[in-house]
KOLGU-4560 file (N, C-alpha, C; in nm, 3 decimals, padded with zeros to 5 digits):
<recs>
<n_xx: -01.826 n_yy: 01.594 n_zz: 00.395 ca_xx: -01.936 ca_yy: 01.639 ca_zz: 00.328 c_xx: -01.980 c_yy: 01.534 c_zz: 00.244 mol: A seq: 1 type: MET>
<n_xx: -02.072 n_yy: 01.501 n_zz: 00.215 ca_xx: -02.156 ca_yy: 01.376 ca_zz: 00.111 c_xx: -02.207 c_yy: 01.475 c_zz: 00.001 mol: A seq: 2 type: PHE>
<n_xx: -02.150 n_yy: 01.424 n_zz: -00.134 ca_xx: -02.212 ca_yy: 01.493 ca_zz: -00.214 c_xx: -02.326 c_yy: 01.412 c_zz: -00.298 mol: A seq: 3 type: THR>
<n_xx: -02.305 n_yy: 01.279 n_zz: -00.257 ca_xx: -02.396 ca_yy: 01.146 ca_zz: -00.322 c_xx: -02.457 c_yy: 01.060 c_zz: -00.208 mol: A seq: 4 type: ASN>
<n_xx: -02.549 n_yy: 01.022 n_zz: -00.237 ca_xx: -02.590 ca_yy: 00.920 ca_zz: -00.127 c_xx: -02.645 c_yy: 00.806 c_zz: -00.219 mol: A seq: 5 type: SER>
<n_xx: -02.634 n_yy: 00.690 n_zz: -00.144 ca_xx: -02.692 ca_yy: 00.546 ca_zz: -00.247 c_xx: -02.787 c_yy: 00.490 c_zz: -00.160 mol: A seq: 6 type: PHE>
<n_xx: -02.881 n_yy: 00.415 n_zz: -00.205 ca_xx: -02.998 ca_yy: 00.336 ca_zz: -00.130 c_xx: -02.935 c_yy: 00.208 c_zz: -00.155 mol: A seq: 7 type: LEU>
<n_xx: -02.929 n_yy: 00.134 n_zz: -00.040 ca_xx: -02.904 ca_yy: -00.009 ca_zz: -00.060 c_xx: -03.014 c_yy: -00.071 c_zz: 00.004 mol: A seq: 8 type: VAL>
<n_xx: -03.110 n_yy: -00.134 n_zz: -00.025 ca_xx: -03.208 ca_yy: -00.224 ca_zz: -00.012 c_xx: -03.177 c_yy: -00.341 c_zz: 00.085 mol: A seq: 9 type: THR>
<n_xx: -03.250 n_yy: -00.341 n_zz: 00.194 ca_xx: -03.197 ca_yy: -00.480 ca_zz: 00.277 c_xx: -03.263 c_yy: -00.470 c_zz: 00.414 mol: A seq: 10 type: GLY>
<n_xx: -03.204 n_yy: -00.547 n_zz: 00.487 ca_xx: -03.254 ca_yy: -00.517 ca_zz: 00.620 c_xx: -03.120 c_yy: -00.469 c_zz: 00.714 mol: A seq: 11 type: TYR>
<n_xx: -03.154 n_yy: -00.369 n_zz: 00.735 ca_xx: -03.040 ca_yy: -00.289 ca_zz: 00.818 c_xx: -02.982 c_yy: -00.368 c_zz: 00.950 mol: A seq: 12 type: PRO>
<n_xx: -03.081 n_yy: -00.426 n_zz: 01.032 ca_xx: -03.034 ca_yy: -00.491 ca_zz: 01.163 c_xx: -02.927 c_yy: -00.601 c_zz: 01.116 mol: A seq: 13 type: ASP>
<n_xx: -02.957 n_yy: -00.665 n_zz: 01.015 ca_xx: -02.885 ca_yy: -00.805 ca_zz: 00.947 c_xx: -02.738 c_yy: -00.728 c_zz: 00.913 mol: A seq: 14 type: HIS>
<n_xx: -02.759 n_yy: -00.624 n_zz: 00.830 ca_xx: -02.617 ca_yy: -00.570 ca_zz: 00.759 c_xx: -02.544 c_yy: -00.495 c_zz: 00.921 mol: A seq: 15 type: LEU>
<n_xx: -02.593 n_yy: -00.451 n_zz: 01.002 ca_xx: -02.524 ca_yy: -00.410 ca_zz: 01.106 c_xx: -02.471 c_yy: -00.517 c_zz: 01.182 mol: A seq: 16 type: ASN>
<n_xx: -02.526 n_yy: -00.641 n_zz: 01.196 ca_xx: -02.467 ca_yy: -00.761 ca_zz: 01.273 c_xx: -02.370 c_yy: -00.817 c_zz: 01.186 mol: A seq: 17 type: GLN>
<n_xx: -02.379 n_yy: -00.778 n_zz: 01.046 ca_xx: -02.244 ca_yy: -00.864 ca_zz: 00.963 c_xx: -02.131 c_yy: -00.753 c_zz: 00.992 mol: A seq: 18 type: ALA>
<n_xx: -02.141 n_yy: -00.645 n_zz: 00.985 ca_xx: -02.040 ca_yy: -00.528 ca_zz: 00.993 c_xx: -01.981 c_yy: -00.549 c_zz: 01.141 mol: A seq: 19 type: ILE>
<n_xx: -02.064 n_yy: -00.558 n_zz: 01.249 ca_xx: -02.022 ca_yy: -00.585 ca_zz: 01.377 c_xx: -01.929 c_yy: -00.698 c_zz: 01.401 mol: A seq: 20 type: PHE>
<n_xx: -01.980 n_yy: -00.807 n_zz: 01.333 ca_xx: -01.890 ca_yy: -00.934 ca_zz: 01.358 c_xx: -01.758 c_yy: -00.917 c_zz: 01.276 mol: A seq: 21 type: ASN>
<n_xx: -01.735 n_yy: -00.823 n_zz: 01.181 ca_xx: -01.614 ca_yy: -00.801 ca_zz: 01.092 c_xx: -01.543 c_yy: -00.700 c_zz: 01.213 mol: A seq: 22 type: LEU>
<n_xx: -01.601 n_yy: -00.621 n_zz: 01.258 ca_xx: -01.537 ca_yy: -00.519 ca_zz: 01.344 c_xx: -01.498 c_yy: -00.584 c_zz: 01.477 mol: A seq: 23 type: LEU>
<n_xx: -01.559 n_yy: -00.657 n_zz: 01.537 ca_xx: -01.521 ca_yy: -00.770 ca_zz: 01.649 c_xx: -01.386 c_yy: -00.844 c_zz: 01.621 mol: A seq: 24 type: CYS>
<n_xx: -01.394 n_yy: -00.905 n_zz: 01.495 ca_xx: -01.289 ca_yy: -00.985 ca_zz: 01.462 c_xx: -01.140 c_yy: -00.907 c_zz: 01.431 mol: A seq: 25 type: ASN>
<n_xx: -01.187 n_yy: -00.782 n_zz: 01.386 ca_xx: -01.056 ca_yy: -00.689 ca_zz: 01.382 c_xx: -01.012 c_yy: -00.646 c_zz: 01.536 mol: A seq: 26 type: ALA>
<n_xx: -01.090 n_yy: -00.611 n_zz: 01.607 ca_xx: -01.042 ca_yy: -00.588 ca_zz: 01.732 c_xx: -00.971 c_yy: -00.699 c_zz: 01.781 mol: A seq: 27 type: ILE>
<n_xx: -01.014 n_yy: -00.808 n_zz: 01.785 ca_xx: -00.962 ca_yy: -00.963 ca_zz: 01.836 c_xx: -00.829 c_yy: -00.935 c_zz: 01.768 mol: A seq: 28 type: ASP>
<n_xx: -00.811 n_yy: -00.937 n_zz: 01.641 ca_xx: -00.680 ca_yy: -00.960 ca_zz: 01.574 c_xx: -00.596 c_yy: -00.868 c_zz: 01.602 mol: A seq: 29 type: ALA>
<n_xx: -00.619 n_yy: -00.742 n_zz: 01.661 ca_xx: -00.534 ca_yy: -00.642 ca_zz: 01.701 c_xx: -00.475 c_yy: -00.672 c_zz: 01.837 mol: A seq: 30 type: ILE>
<n_xx: -00.568 n_yy: -00.733 n_zz: 01.937 ca_xx: -00.545 ca_yy: -00.778 ca_zz: 02.073 c_xx: -00.455 c_yy: -00.899 c_zz: 02.063 mol: A seq: 31 type: GLU>
<n_xx: -00.474 n_yy: -00.980 n_zz: 01.972 ca_xx: -00.357 ca_yy: -01.100 ca_zz: 01.971 c_xx: -00.230 c_yy: -01.053 c_zz: 01.927 mol: A seq: 32 type: ASP>
<n_xx: -00.224 n_yy: -00.945 n_zz: 01.829 ca_xx: -00.110 ca_yy: -00.909 ca_zz: 01.783 c_xx: -00.027 c_yy: -00.838 c_zz: 01.909 mol: A seq: 33 type: LYS>
<n_xx: -00.107 n_yy: -00.748 n_zz: 01.976 ca_xx: -00.026 ca_yy: -00.693 ca_zz: 02.076 c_xx: 00.029 c_yy: -00.806 c_zz: 02.179 mol: A seq: 34 type: ILE>
<n_xx: -00.068 n_yy: -00.895 n_zz: 02.211 ca_xx: -00.022 ca_yy: -01.005 ca_zz: 02.316 c_xx: 00.076 c_yy: -01.105 c_zz: 02.275 mol: A seq: 35 type: ASN>
<n_xx: 00.077 n_yy: -01.116 n_zz: 02.157 ca_xx: 00.213 ca_yy: -01.183 ca_zz: 02.080 c_xx: 00.341 c_yy: -01.125 c_zz: 02.055 mol: A seq: 36 type: GLN>
<n_xx: 00.344 n_yy: -01.019 n_zz: 02.003 ca_xx: 00.457 ca_yy: -00.951 ca_zz: 01.955 c_xx: 00.468 c_yy: -00.805 c_zz: 01.954 mol: A seq: 37 type: ASN>
<n_xx: 00.350 n_yy: -00.748 n_zz: 01.994 ca_xx: 00.328 ca_yy: -00.600 ca_zz: 02.004 c_xx: 00.328 c_yy: -00.515 c_zz: 01.850 mol: A seq: 38 type: GLY>
<n_xx: 00.338 n_yy: -00.399 n_zz: 01.832 ca_xx: 00.355 ca_yy: -00.328 ca_zz: 01.705 c_xx: 00.470 c_yy: -00.244 c_zz: 01.694 mol: A seq: 39 type: TYR>
<n_xx: 00.556 n_yy: -00.233 n_zz: 01.821 ca_xx: 00.671 ca_yy: -00.167 ca_zz: 01.797 c_xx: 00.651 c_yy: -00.023 c_zz: 01.772 mol: A seq: 40 type: GLY>
<n_xx: 00.678 n_yy: 00.051 n_zz: 01.637 ca_xx: 00.669 ca_yy: 00.187 ca_zz: 01.637 c_xx: 00.511 c_yy: 00.195 c_zz: 01.567 mol: A seq: 41 type: HIS>
<n_xx: 00.462 n_yy: 00.100 n_zz: 01.520 ca_xx: 00.338 ca_yy: 00.101 ca_zz: 01.432 c_xx: 00.197 c_yy: 00.135 c_zz: 01.537 mol: A seq: 42 type: ASP>
<n_xx: 00.124 n_yy: 00.173 n_zz: 01.485 ca_xx: -00.024 ca_yy: 00.192 ca_zz: 01.574 c_xx: -00.107 c_yy: 00.098 c_zz: 01.531 mol: A seq: 43 type: VAL>
<n_xx: -00.170 n_yy: 00.030 n_zz: 01.618 ca_xx: -00.306 ca_yy: -00.049 ca_zz: 01.593 c_xx: -00.391 c_yy: 00.039 c_zz: 01.515 mol: A seq: 44 type: PRO>
<n_xx: -00.474 n_yy: -00.019 n_zz: 01.423 ca_xx: -00.548 ca_yy: 00.060 ca_zz: 01.331 c_xx: -00.643 c_yy: -00.018 c_zz: 01.270 mol: A seq: 45 type: GLU>
<n_xx: -00.759 n_yy: 00.023 n_zz: 01.291 ca_xx: -00.883 ca_yy: -00.051 ca_zz: 01.197 c_xx: -00.959 c_yy: 00.066 c_zz: 01.113 mol: A seq: 46 type: ILE>
<n_xx: -00.955 n_yy: 00.038 n_zz: 00.985 ca_xx: -01.011 ca_yy: 00.159 ca_zz: 00.917 c_xx: -01.131 c_yy: 00.116 c_zz: 00.823 mol: A seq: 47 type: SER>
<n_xx: -01.226 n_yy: 00.182 n_zz: 00.790 ca_xx: -01.342 ca_yy: 00.153 ca_zz: 00.712 c_xx: -01.368 c_yy: 00.228 c_zz: 00.608 mol: A seq: 48 type: ILE>
<n_xx: -01.361 n_yy: 00.182 n_zz: 00.485 ca_xx: -01.374 ca_yy: 00.272 ca_zz: 00.370 c_xx: -01.472 c_yy: 00.201 c_zz: 00.252 mol: A seq: 49 type: HIS>
<n_xx: -01.560 n_yy: 00.306 n_zz: 00.235 ca_xx: -01.671 ca_yy: 00.283 ca_zz: 00.124 c_xx: -01.649 c_yy: 00.351 c_zz: 00.008 mol: A seq: 50 type: THR>
<n_xx: -01.689 n_yy: 00.290 n_zz: -00.108 ca_xx: -01.711 ca_yy: 00.347 ca_zz: -00.228 c_xx: -01.814 c_yy: 00.293 c_zz: -00.322 mol: A seq: 51 type: GLU>
<n_xx: -01.835 n_yy: 00.374 n_zz: -00.439 ca_xx: -01.917 ca_yy: 00.330 ca_zz: -00.510 c_xx: -01.845 c_yy: 00.262 c_zz: -00.626 mol: A seq: 52 type: LEU>
<n_xx: -01.829 n_yy: 00.106 n_zz: -00.642 ca_xx: -01.758 ca_yy: 00.042 ca_zz: -00.731 c_xx: -01.757 c_yy: 00.034 c_zz: -00.897 mol: A seq: 53 type: THR>
<n_xx: -01.902 n_yy: 00.024 n_zz: -00.871 ca_xx: -01.952 ca_yy: 00.039 ca_zz: -01.041 c_xx: -02.093 c_yy: 00.116 c_zz: -01.000 mol: A seq: 54 type: THR>
<n_xx: -02.176 n_yy: 00.134 n_zz: -01.117 ca_xx: -02.275 ca_yy: 00.188 ca_zz: -01.104 c_xx: -02.368 c_yy: 00.153 c_zz: -01.001 mol: A seq: 55 type: PRO>
<n_xx: -02.367 n_yy: 00.023 n_zz: -01.009 ca_xx: -02.489 ca_yy: -00.055 ca_zz: -00.929 c_xx: -02.408 c_yy: -00.124 c_zz: -00.795 mol: A seq: 56 type: ASN>
<n_xx: -02.299 n_yy: -00.114 n_zz: -00.769 ca_xx: -02.233 ca_yy: -00.182 ca_zz: -00.666 c_xx: -02.162 c_yy: -00.099 c_zz: -00.549 mol: A seq: 57 type: ARG>
<n_xx: -02.192 n_yy: -00.114 n_zz: -00.434 ca_xx: -02.104 ca_yy: -00.027 ca_zz: -00.320 c_xx: -02.018 c_yy: -00.137 c_zz: -00.262 mol: A seq: 58 type: ILE>
<n_xx: -01.933 n_yy: -00.068 n_zz: -00.218 ca_xx: -01.820 ca_yy: -00.167 ca_zz: -00.149 c_xx: -01.779 c_yy: -00.103 c_zz: -00.013 mol: A seq: 59 type: SER>
<n_xx: -01.784 n_yy: -00.191 n_zz: 00.091 ca_xx: -01.749 ca_yy: -00.153 ca_zz: 00.213 c_xx: -01.620 c_yy: -00.224 c_zz: 00.259 mol: A seq: 60 type: ILE>
<n_xx: -01.508 n_yy: -00.173 n_zz: 00.298 ca_xx: -01.395 ca_yy: -00.258 ca_zz: 00.337 c_xx: -01.358 c_yy: -00.216 c_zz: 00.484 mol: A seq: 61 type: CYS>
<n_xx: -01.347 n_yy: -00.303 n_zz: 00.544 ca_xx: -01.300 ca_yy: -00.327 ca_zz: 00.692 c_xx: -01.152 c_yy: -00.366 c_zz: 00.682 mol: A seq: 62 type: ILE>
<n_xx: -01.053 n_yy: -00.299 n_zz: 00.732 ca_xx: -00.930 ca_yy: -00.338 ca_zz: 00.734 c_xx: -00.867 c_yy: -00.327 c_zz: 00.873 mol: A seq: 63 type: LYS>
<n_xx: -00.786 n_yy: -00.425 n_zz: 00.898 ca_xx: -00.686 ca_yy: -00.397 ca_zz: 01.058 c_xx: -00.543 c_yy: -00.436 c_zz: 01.005 mol: A seq: 64 type: ASP>
<n_xx: -00.472 n_yy: -00.381 n_zz: 01.109 ca_xx: -00.340 ca_yy: -00.436 ca_zz: 01.082 c_xx: -00.289 c_yy: -00.536 c_zz: 01.223 mol: A seq: 65 type: ASN>
<n_xx: -00.388 n_yy: -00.614 n_zz: 01.218 ca_xx: -00.372 ca_yy: -00.720 ca_zz: 01.347 c_xx: -00.287 c_yy: -00.836 c_zz: 01.304 mol: A seq: 66 type: GLY>
<n_xx: -00.319 n_yy: -00.947 n_zz: 01.370 ca_xx: -00.235 ca_yy: -01.058 ca_zz: 01.368 c_xx: -00.246 c_yy: -01.146 c_zz: 01.201 mol: A seq: 67 type: ILE>
<n_xx: -00.344 n_yy: -01.122 n_zz: 01.168 ca_xx: -00.355 ca_yy: -01.170 ca_zz: 01.003 c_xx: -00.432 c_yy: -01.308 c_zz: 01.038 mol: A seq: 68 type: GLY>
<n_xx: -00.471 n_yy: -01.381 n_zz: 00.925 ca_xx: -00.520 ca_yy: -01.500 ca_zz: 00.911 c_xx: -00.393 c_yy: -01.609 c_zz: 00.858 mol: A seq: 69 type: ILE>
<n_xx: -00.366 n_yy: -01.688 n_zz: 00.911 ca_xx: -00.265 ca_yy: -01.788 ca_zz: 00.865 c_xx: -00.322 c_yy: -01.870 c_zz: 00.742 mol: A seq: 70 type: PRO>
<n_xx: -00.226 n_yy: -01.847 n_zz: 00.650 ca_xx: -00.266 ca_yy: -01.928 ca_zz: 00.514 c_xx: -00.343 c_yy: -02.049 c_zz: 00.535 mol: A seq: 71 type: GLU>
<n_xx: -00.298 n_yy: -02.150 n_zz: 00.644 ca_xx: -00.333 ca_yy: -02.276 ca_zz: 00.637 c_xx: -00.503 c_yy: -02.255 c_zz: 00.678 mol: A seq: 72 type: ALA>
<n_xx: -00.543 n_yy: -02.178 n_zz: 00.747 ca_xx: -00.689 ca_yy: -02.127 ca_zz: 00.801 c_xx: -00.760 c_yy: -02.081 c_zz: 00.688 mol: A seq: 73 type: ASN>
<n_xx: -00.725 n_yy: -02.014 n_zz: 00.576 ca_xx: -00.787 ca_yy: -01.955 ca_zz: 00.457 c_xx: -00.905 c_yy: -02.041 c_zz: 00.424 mol: A seq: 74 type: HIS>
<n_xx: -00.888 n_yy: -02.162 n_zz: 00.398 ca_xx: -00.996 ca_yy: -02.242 ca_zz: 00.332 c_xx: -01.099 c_yy: -02.253 c_zz: 00.420 mol: A seq: 75 type: PRO>
<n_xx: -01.121 n_yy: -02.221 n_zz: 00.551 ca_xx: -01.199 ca_yy: -02.270 ca_zz: 00.656 c_xx: -01.286 c_yy: -02.162 c_zz: 00.727 mol: A seq: 76 type: TYR>
<n_xx: -01.218 n_yy: -02.021 n_zz: 00.692 ca_xx: -01.284 ca_yy: -01.921 ca_zz: 00.787 c_xx: -01.421 c_yy: -01.903 c_zz: 00.770 mol: A seq: 77 type: ILE>
<n_xx: -01.484 n_yy: -01.919 n_zz: 00.676 ca_xx: -01.631 ca_yy: -01.900 ca_zz: 00.638 c_xx: -01.721 c_yy: -02.008 c_zz: 00.704 mol: A seq: 78 type: PHE>
<n_xx: -01.660 n_yy: -02.136 n_zz: 00.759 ca_xx: -01.718 ca_yy: -02.262 ca_zz: 00.776 c_xx: -01.784 c_yy: -02.231 c_zz: 00.920 mol: A seq: 79 type: GLU>
<n_xx: -01.905 n_yy: -02.275 n_zz: 00.952 ca_xx: -01.971 ca_yy: -02.261 ca_zz: 01.049 c_xx: -01.887 c_yy: -02.351 c_zz: 01.174 mol: A seq: 80 type: PRO>
<n_xx: -01.876 n_yy: -02.284 n_zz: 01.302 ca_xx: -01.786 ca_yy: -02.333 ca_zz: 01.413 c_xx: -01.653 c_yy: -02.333 c_zz: 01.407 mol: A seq: 81 type: PHE>
<n_xx: -01.578 n_yy: -02.299 n_zz: 01.297 ca_xx: -01.454 ca_yy: -02.299 ca_zz: 01.268 c_xx: -01.388 c_yy: -02.166 c_zz: 01.358 mol: A seq: 82 type: PHE>
<n_xx: -01.273 n_yy: -02.192 n_zz: 01.424 ca_xx: -01.243 ca_yy: -02.083 ca_zz: 01.528 c_xx: -01.096 c_yy: -02.121 c_zz: 01.568 mol: A seq: 83 type: THR>
<n_xx: -01.028 n_yy: -01.997 n_zz: 01.571 ca_xx: -00.871 ca_yy: -02.020 ca_zz: 01.611 c_xx: -00.892 c_yy: -01.927 c_zz: 01.755 mol: A seq: 84 type: THR>
<n_xx: -01.000 n_yy: -01.892 n_zz: 01.801 ca_xx: -01.005 ca_yy: -01.828 ca_zz: 01.964 c_xx: -01.014 c_yy: -01.930 c_zz: 02.048 mol: A seq: 85 type: LYS>
<n_xx: -00.951 n_yy: -01.875 n_zz: 02.160 ca_xx: -00.962 ca_yy: -01.973 ca_zz: 02.292 c_xx: -01.100 c_yy: -01.993 c_zz: 02.329 mol: A seq: 86 type: SER>
<n_xx: -01.118 n_yy: -02.071 n_zz: 02.412 ca_xx: -01.260 ca_yy: -02.116 ca_zz: 02.495 c_xx: -01.317 c_yy: -01.978 c_zz: 02.548 mol: A seq: 87 type: ALA>
<n_xx: -01.444 n_yy: -01.946 n_zz: 02.503 ca_xx: -01.519 ca_yy: -01.811 ca_zz: 02.574 c_xx: -01.474 c_yy: -01.704 c_zz: 02.490 mol: A seq: 88 type: GLY>
<n_xx: -01.405 n_yy: -01.691 n_zz: 02.405 ca_xx: -01.366 ca_yy: -01.606 ca_zz: 02.298 c_xx: -01.447 c_yy: -01.605 c_zz: 02.176 mol: A seq: 89 type: ARG>
<n_xx: -01.510 n_yy: -01.699 n_zz: 02.170 ca_xx: -01.572 ca_yy: -01.727 ca_zz: 02.018 c_xx: -01.602 c_yy: -01.866 c_zz: 01.988 mol: A seq: 90 type: GLY>
<n_xx: -01.709 n_yy: -01.877 n_zz: 01.924 ca_xx: -01.757 ca_yy: -02.022 ca_zz: 01.887 c_xx: -01.758 c_yy: -02.029 c_zz: 01.730 mol: A seq: 91 type: VAL>
<n_xx: -01.705 n_yy: -01.925 n_zz: 01.637 ca_xx: -01.674 ca_yy: -01.957 ca_zz: 01.510 c_xx: -01.801 c_yy: -01.943 c_zz: 01.421 mol: A seq: 92 type: GLY>
<n_xx: -01.892 n_yy: -01.853 n_zz: 01.429 ca_xx: -02.024 ca_yy: -01.826 ca_zz: 01.367 c_xx: -02.031 c_yy: -01.684 c_zz: 01.312 mol: A seq: 93 type: LEU>
<n_xx: -01.914 n_yy: -01.606 n_zz: 01.374 ca_xx: -01.913 ca_yy: -01.452 ca_zz: 01.317 c_xx: -01.912 c_yy: -01.455 c_zz: 01.178 mol: A seq: 94 type: GLY>
<n_xx: -01.805 n_yy: -01.512 n_zz: 01.117 ca_xx: -01.772 ca_yy: -01.491 ca_zz: 00.963 c_xx: -01.912 c_yy: -01.560 c_zz: 00.899 mol: A seq: 95 type: LEU>
<n_xx: -01.930 n_yy: -01.706 n_zz: 00.944 ca_xx: -02.041 ca_yy: -01.768 ca_zz: 00.862 c_xx: -02.157 c_yy: -01.679 c_zz: 00.855 mol: A seq: 96 type: ALA>
<n_xx: -02.196 n_yy: -01.638 n_zz: 00.995 ca_xx: -02.322 ca_yy: -01.559 ca_zz: 00.959 c_xx: -02.294 c_yy: -01.429 c_zz: 00.876 mol: A seq: 97 type: THR>
<n_xx: -02.201 n_yy: -01.391 n_zz: 00.897 ca_xx: -02.173 ca_yy: -01.234 ca_zz: 00.806 c_xx: -02.176 c_yy: -01.274 c_zz: 00.657 mol: A seq: 98 type: SER>
<n_xx: -02.134 n_yy: -01.393 n_zz: 00.632 ca_xx: -02.138 ca_yy: -01.415 ca_zz: 00.477 c_xx: -02.251 c_yy: -01.445 c_zz: 00.435 mol: A seq: 99 type: GLN>
<n_xx: -02.355 n_yy: -01.529 n_zz: 00.526 ca_xx: -02.484 ca_yy: -01.534 ca_zz: 00.505 c_xx: -02.583 c_yy: -01.431 c_zz: 00.470 mol: A seq: 100 type: ARG>
<n_xx: -02.552 n_yy: -01.335 n_zz: 00.561 ca_xx: -02.640 ca_yy: -01.196 ca_zz: 00.563 c_xx: -02.601 c_yy: -01.128 c_zz: 00.440 mol: A seq: 101 type: ILE>
<n_xx: -02.477 n_yy: -01.140 n_zz: 00.413 ca_xx: -02.433 ca_yy: -01.058 ca_zz: 00.297 c_xx: -02.488 c_yy: -01.139 c_zz: 00.175 mol: A seq: 102 type: ILE>
<n_xx: -02.443 n_yy: -01.238 n_zz: 00.134 ca_xx: -02.424 ca_yy: -01.319 ca_zz: 00.013 c_xx: -02.582 c_yy: -01.371 c_zz: -00.023 mol: A seq: 103 type: GLU>
<n_xx: -02.625 n_yy: -01.435 n_zz: 00.117 ca_xx: -02.796 ca_yy: -01.509 ca_zz: 00.076 c_xx: -02.882 c_yy: -01.416 c_zz: 00.064 mol: A seq: 104 type: GLU>
<n_xx: -02.866 n_yy: -01.310 n_zz: 00.176 ca_xx: -03.012 ca_yy: -01.240 ca_zz: 00.206 c_xx: -03.004 c_yy: -01.120 c_zz: 00.110 mol: A seq: 105 type: ILE>
<n_xx: -02.871 n_yy: -01.045 n_zz: 00.099 ca_xx: -02.865 ca_yy: -00.932 ca_zz: 00.026 c_xx: -02.820 c_yy: -00.921 c_zz: -00.095 mol: A seq: 106 type: HIS>
<n_xx: -02.767 n_yy: -01.056 n_zz: -00.168 ca_xx: -02.738 ca_yy: -01.066 ca_zz: -00.297 c_xx: -02.595 c_yy: -00.996 c_zz: -00.319 mol: A seq: 107 type: ASP>
<n_xx: -02.522 n_yy: -01.001 n_zz: -00.217 ca_xx: -02.356 ca_yy: -00.932 ca_zz: -00.202 c_xx: -02.261 c_yy: -01.026 c_zz: -00.223 mol: A seq: 108 type: GLY>
<n_xx: -02.147 n_yy: -00.975 n_zz: -00.202 ca_xx: -02.035 ca_yy: -01.071 ca_zz: -00.164 c_xx: -01.951 c_yy: -01.032 c_zz: -00.058 mol: A seq: 109 type: SER>
<n_xx: -01.872 n_yy: -01.135 n_zz: 00.000 ca_xx: -01.785 ca_yy: -01.089 ca_zz: 00.126 c_xx: -01.661 c_yy: -01.171 c_zz: 00.080 mol: A seq: 110 type: LEU>
<n_xx: -01.571 n_yy: -01.097 n_zz: 00.057 ca_xx: -01.425 ca_yy: -01.155 ca_zz: 00.013 c_xx: -01.320 c_yy: -01.095 c_zz: 00.126 mol: A seq: 111 type: THR>
<n_xx: -01.199 n_yy: -01.125 n_zz: 00.123 ca_xx: -01.111 ca_yy: -01.089 ca_zz: 00.203 c_xx: -00.967 c_yy: -01.120 c_zz: 00.159 mol: A seq: 112 type: TYR>
<n_xx: -00.844 n_yy: -01.060 n_zz: 00.208 ca_xx: -00.718 ca_yy: -01.052 ca_zz: 00.176 c_xx: -00.648 c_yy: -01.065 c_zz: 00.319 mol: A seq: 113 type: ARG>
<n_xx: -00.556 n_yy: -01.152 n_zz: 00.329 ca_xx: -00.510 ca_yy: -01.153 ca_zz: 00.478 c_xx: -00.350 c_yy: -01.199 c_zz: 00.474 mol: A seq: 114 type: SER>
<n_xx: -00.251 n_yy: -01.123 n_zz: 00.554 ca_xx: -00.160 ca_yy: -01.174 ca_zz: 00.536 c_xx: -00.092 c_yy: -01.196 c_zz: 00.692 mol: A seq: 115 type: THR>
<n_xx: -00.033 n_yy: -01.308 n_zz: 00.720 ca_xx: -00.018 ca_yy: -01.340 ca_zz: 00.879 c_xx: 00.074 c_yy: -01.218 c_zz: 00.903 mol: A seq: 116 type: ALA>
<n_xx: 00.039 n_yy: -01.190 n_zz: 01.033 ca_xx: 00.125 ca_yy: -01.082 ca_zz: 01.102 c_xx: 00.131 c_yy: -00.930 c_zz: 01.072 mol: A seq: 117 type: ASN>
<n_xx: 00.037 n_yy: -00.919 n_zz: 00.946 ca_xx: 00.028 ca_yy: -00.796 ca_zz: 00.879 c_xx: -00.114 c_yy: -00.737 c_zz: 00.888 mol: A seq: 118 type: GLN>
<n_xx: -00.193 n_yy: -00.817 n_zz: 00.890 ca_xx: -00.359 ca_yy: -00.776 ca_zz: 00.873 c_xx: -00.452 c_yy: -00.850 c_zz: 00.818 mol: A seq: 119 type: GLY>
<n_xx: -00.578 n_yy: -00.771 n_zz: 00.777 ca_xx: -00.665 ca_yy: -00.831 ca_zz: 00.738 c_xx: -00.775 c_yy: -00.723 c_zz: 00.669 mol: A seq: 120 type: THR>
<n_xx: -00.814 n_yy: -00.777 n_zz: 00.551 ca_xx: -00.904 ca_yy: -00.664 ca_zz: 00.497 c_xx: -01.036 c_yy: -00.747 c_zz: 00.437 mol: A seq: 121 type: GLU>
<n_xx: -01.168 n_yy: -00.736 n_zz: 00.484 ca_xx: -01.261 ca_yy: -00.786 ca_zz: 00.445 c_xx: -01.343 c_yy: -00.668 c_zz: 00.337 mol: A seq: 122 type: PHE>
<n_xx: -01.404 n_yy: -00.729 n_zz: 00.251 ca_xx: -01.471 ca_yy: -00.632 ca_zz: 00.180 c_xx: -01.605 c_yy: -00.684 c_zz: 00.122 mol: A seq: 123 type: THR>
<n_xx: -01.695 n_yy: -00.610 n_zz: 00.156 ca_xx: -01.848 ca_yy: -00.626 ca_zz: 00.143 c_xx: -01.883 c_yy: -00.545 c_zz: 00.020 mol: A seq: 124 type: ILE>
<n_xx: -01.936 n_yy: -00.620 n_zz: -00.081 ca_xx: -01.999 ca_yy: -00.579 ca_zz: -00.212 c_xx: -02.147 c_yy: -00.583 c_zz: -00.214 mol: A seq: 125 type: GLN>
<n_xx: -02.246 n_yy: -00.485 n_zz: -00.212 ca_xx: -02.358 ca_yy: -00.483 ca_zz: -00.237 c_xx: -02.429 c_yy: -00.413 c_zz: -00.334 mol: A seq: 126 type: LEU>
<n_xx: -02.532 n_yy: -00.472 n_zz: -00.365 ca_xx: -02.604 ca_yy: -00.390 ca_zz: -00.489 c_xx: -02.678 c_yy: -00.276 c_zz: -00.428 mol: A seq: 127 type: PRO>
<n_xx: -02.674 n_yy: -00.142 n_zz: -00.524 ca_xx: -02.765 ca_yy: -00.033 ca_zz: -00.483 c_xx: -02.860 c_yy: -00.003 c_zz: -00.558 mol: A seq: 128 type: VAL>
</recs>
């Protein structure tokens, strides 16, 4: 049950695209972990968490326990056409597009934390 609701002004189709891109990457990260070394007793998991972080900002966190992003790739992940995926799986525009939608169009921020072989968490912050 929701006791509060918050109005985020923006373009719903664009925000849906940004979140969709992050979810697709989370699914790919889980598939990569399964193909590389499996999960053992752990369960593949993607979680989405939202909260009001300040009186005028909402946070949307998308977290997976997939393959994670290698430290060497951290400086490049938001660059257009940077990809670690094999041919046919991605062209490297998802994160760059998501960052542009969130930061330039909606005056928000897109940040992440990632550890190789443990997973990644992307956090979207938007004004309400």
